[in-house]
N, C-alpha and C positions, 0 to 999 in steps of 0.2 A: 616968321606968319604963316610960310608953309608949312614947316614942321608942326605949327600946331594944330592947320589944320588938316594934316594927315593922319597924326593922333586921333582927331577926333571923328573922322571917317572911318579909320579903323577901329575904335570902339564903339560906333552907332552899326559899323557893319557885323560886328560878333568875330572880326578875324584873331584878336586877342582868345589865347587860349581860356580855357575856361573851367574850374575845378570837377574833376570826375566824379560821377557821381558812385554810389556807395560800390563797391567789389561783392561780386558774389562770395556766397558764405562758402567758405571750403567745406571740405566733409570732413568732421570731425573725424580722428581716427580713432575705432574700438570704443562707440560711442557707451555700449551697455558694461565692459569691463570697469571706468571711472566709478560707479557709483558702491561694484565691489570693493576697490581699492579704496575711497574713500572714509567708505565705515569700518574697515580695518582703522583708516588713519584718523577716525574718532575715536574709538577706543581705546588706542597708543596714546592721543593727543590728551586722553584723561590722565594718562601715566605721566604726563610733562612733556611728553615728546613732541615737536615742530616739525612738519613737510618742509624741505628743503630742496631749491631748484625746483619745484613742480613734477609734472607727469610726463615721462616719455612714452611714445608710442610705437610700433615699429613690427613687420613681419619675421613671425619666426621661421623657418622652413628645415628641413630633414634633416640631423644630424651638423645643421650649422649653429651654434648656441650665440645671441646676441654680448656685445662688451660695450660696457660704460666707465669709464675712469672716473675715479673720483678722488679729492681730497678728503680726506679723514683726520683728525686728532688725538692722538694719543690720549685717554681717561675719559673720551666722551662715547657717550651707549648710539648705537644707529640700530635700527631697523628695515628692511630691506621688503620691499613685496613686490608683486608680479603676479597680473594677473593674464591668464588666454583664453582666447576666445574657442577653443578645440573643447569639445563637449569631453567631459571627466576629467581632464586635465589639469594640475596642479604645476606649472612652471618650477624648475629644478633651479636652486639661486647655490652661487658658489662665491665667495669671496679670496681673491688673491691677496695677499699682502705685499708693500713693495720686493720684497726681494723675490715674488712668485708662489708662493708657496700657498696654499689654500689654509684659511681660516678656520678653526671651529666654528659653528655656526648653534646658535638659539633655534628648532627649527619649526614652523607651524603650517601647517595644509587646511584648507578649508575649499571642500565645493572645486572651483576653477582659478582659486584666491591661494598664494603661498606667501609665508613672508619667513625673513631670518633675521636673529639679532646678533647682534655682540660689542662690544667692548674695545675700542680701538687699543690694540698694543703700542703702538710705533705712529707720530703722526710722518704721514705722505702721501702716495700715491697710490689707492688701491684699484681693483679691476672687479666690477661686478659682472659677473656673466649668466644668462638666463637660458636655460635652457628646456627641452621638452620630451615628452616620448611620441605623442603624438605624429600621426602620418600627415604629410601635405606642409601645404604653408597657411598659418593664422596669426591674427593678431595679438599682439601682447601691450599690457602698460605693465610698466615699473614707475615707483617713486620708491622716496626716503626720507626717513624720519631721524630725527638725534636729537641728543637732551644732553 
């Protein structure tokens, strides 16, 4: 009986933890870059490509390219797209195969968006390298599509 009264007293006095309210919205990294990427992804989607693994965002520093490890499959076609917040900069895109050799890509550049297409020659872990020529730090967004 005493336990029941303690539980009732605790419940009525608000001792039990209540669910927290909504957390403040986190600032979306590079919000202006996503529409540019999705415009390009939409055009590639018309060709049968599908976005894989969402969008990555980050900061690109002078002379320090960003790297993303990807598992690609032999015979599949891929497009890698990147956008930069630096005025007039289209990020550079390099893809390295499982042996570390640079892969020949089909390049595309428009405004601050770059893209590169490839058909994977072998299944394995590839490294996507995103670089740039602008000075200072700037935001980048990256996505890739497959077919």
